[in-house]
N, C-alpha and C positions, 0 to 999 in steps of 0.2 A: 929930419926929412924922411918920409916914407919910401921904402924900397919898392921896386916893381913887384917883388914877390909878396910883400905885405899888401899892396894894392890889389893884387890878384886874389889873395885869400879873402880879403874883405868884400870884394866884388862877388865872389862865389857864395859867401855867407849871406849877403843880401839877396842873391838869386834864390837860394834855398828857402829863405824866409818867405819870399813871394810865392814859391811853389808849394809851400806848406809840407815840405818833405826834407828831412835831414839825411844826407848820404853818409854811409859808413866809409865808402870809397869815393872821395870827392873828385878823383880823376875821371870818373865816369861822367859826371856832370860837365866837367871841363871839356871832355872830348865831344859831348853832345852839342856844345855851343860853337864848335869850330866848323865854319862853312868850307865847302870844297875849294873855294878860291884861295884858301890858305893851306891846302893839302900838302904841298911840298915843304912849306915853311915849318909846319908843325908835324911833319912825318905822319900825315893821316888827316882824316876829317870825320864828320858825323855821318857819312854816307851809309856805312854798314849798320850803325845804330838806327838810322832812319828806316832801313829795310826791315829790321827786327821790330821796331816800334810800330810800323804799319800793321804787322801781323798780330802783335799783342793787342793793339787798339781794336782791330776787327774782332778778335776773339772775345775781349771783355765786353764790347758793346753788344755783340750777338748773344752772348750768354745772358746779359742783363735783360735784353729785349725778350728773349725766349721765356725767361722766368717771370717777367713782370707783366707782359701783355699776352696772357694765355688765350685770350679770345681773338687775337689778331691772326690773320692768315699769313702764310709765308711771304706773299707779295707785299702785304702791308708792313711786315717787319723789315723787309728788304728796302722799302721806300724810306722808312724812318732811319735805318742805318746809313743809307746812301747820303742822306742830308747831314747827319751828325758827323760822319767821318769825311765830309767834303772839305776841300781846301779853304773855302771862305770861313767855315766854322772853326777849323783848326787854327787858322791865322788869327781870327778874332779872339780865340781863347789864348793863344800865345801872346798876343798884344796885351790882353787884359792882365796877364801874368808878368808883363814887363820884360819878356825875353829879348826884345830888340835892344835893350840896354846892355846886354851881356854877350851878344853874338860877336864872334871874331871873324872878320871877313877881310878879303884882299883890298888893297888900296883902290879907291875910286868906285867901289861898289855901293857904298852908303851915300846915296844922293840926298838932296835937300828935302825930298818927300819921304824919306825913310826907306826901309827895306820893302822889296816886293813881297806880297803875301805868300808866295810860294816858299820863300826862304823861311818865314816865320812858321808856316805850317810844317815844313820839314824838320825844323829845329824842335818843335813841340813833339813830333813823333820820335825824334832821337832821344829826347828827355824821357819819354815813356819807356823806351828800351833801357835807358840808363837806370831808371827806377826798378824795372823788372830784373835786371842783372844784379842790382844792389840789394834788393829786398824780396825778390820772388814775386810770384803771380798775385799773391794777396795784396802786397804793397802796390803793385802796378794797377790792380783792379780798383783799389781804394783811391789811388791818385787820379785815374781816368774818370771815375764816377764823381769824385769830388768836383772836378772842373768841367764836366760835360753833362751832368745830370739835368741842369736847367734846359740845355739844348735838346736833350732827349724828350723832356716834357713838352717843349714847344713843338717839336717835330711830330710827336704822337698826337697832338691836337690839330695838326696841319696848319699851325700858325706861323710856321717858319719860312724863311727864304727858300724858294724852290731849288731843288737840284735838277737843273734843266736837262742834263744828259740822261738822268734816270727817267724823267718824265717823257722825254722824246723816245727813248728806247721802248718804254712800256706802250706808248701810243703806236709806234711803228709795228711792234710785234703783234699787238691786238688787232689793229685796223688795216695794216698793210702787209702783214705776214712777212716781214723782213726786219733787218736790223740796220740802223743808220751807221754809216762809216764816216771817219774823220780823216781828211786828207790835208797834210801840211803843204801849203802852197808858197810859203816864204818864211825865212828866218834871218834875222839881222842882229848884229852886235857881237861882242866877244863871248867866248864859251861860258863864262861865269855870269853873263848878264844878257842873254839872248832875248829877243822878242820874236814870238812865233805867230804866224798867221795860218788859220785853219779854216777849211771849208767842209760843210756837211754834204755828203753824197747819199742819196736814197734811191735805190733802184736806177742807178746810172744818171739820175737827175741831181743837179747841184742846187743847194739852198743857201742857208745862212753862212756868213763869214764871222770870224772872231779873231781879235788880236790880244795877246797876253804875254806876260813874262815867264810863262811856263806853258807846256802843251795842254795841261789840264785846264788852266784858266782860259786859254784860247778856245778849247773845245766847249767849255761851259757857255761862253759868250756866243759861239756859233750855234749851239743847240738852242739857246734862248731866242736868237733871231729867227731860227727855223720854226720854233713853236709859235712865235708871234705871227708868222706868215701862214702856217698851215693848220694851226689848232686854235690858239687863243682868240683869234678873230672870228672863229666860228662858234664860240661858246666856252664853257668852262673845261679846261684840260683835266682838272681833277675829276670831273664827272665822267669824262671819257676814258680816263686811265684807270 
């Protein structure tokens, strides 16, 4: 009969195979897979790694875009980056890598519909940080670009799912000389599984609402609803932005 330790090692081995990266210090990967709902049980979680991974991801993507798309303006590069590092894309990538099979969460968090995409996206960022600590910036850069290069190509051709917050901000700054604000008007559920409700405020006027299992997700949905109301029904947002 296999022991719990043997099962753990085999699980991490399978995870590494899916990631296409072999850790010198496997404990880094193990830490990256621990959700905050298990923080006390495991004496820590992936929160700090997620923080670092977000910065490493941003640096790698920015450097690649700067060196690859030399004819693009700062605004165009920013738009591509905002799409590539968005929660939906990171969650999509994390799911493609099978991260949901290896995440350690608290009891009751894993529902019948799987994990919220915010959890998958955060774990993917934590894994990026783990690779960075384990192998340095070159290893982290190779890892990020291996798994996100196709998303970069799609975004650079404007064939990707829109980052509605970015588009709304660009529109408001260019046409309204202001920046949209996001106001939390409700939150429900336990700390490790809250649902947030957000409203867009532009020049003291309220617009779209959005509900999501993270603030970022709710803000994206609220921004999308706002764009549908004030921009998309008047023509192409891409042309105006």
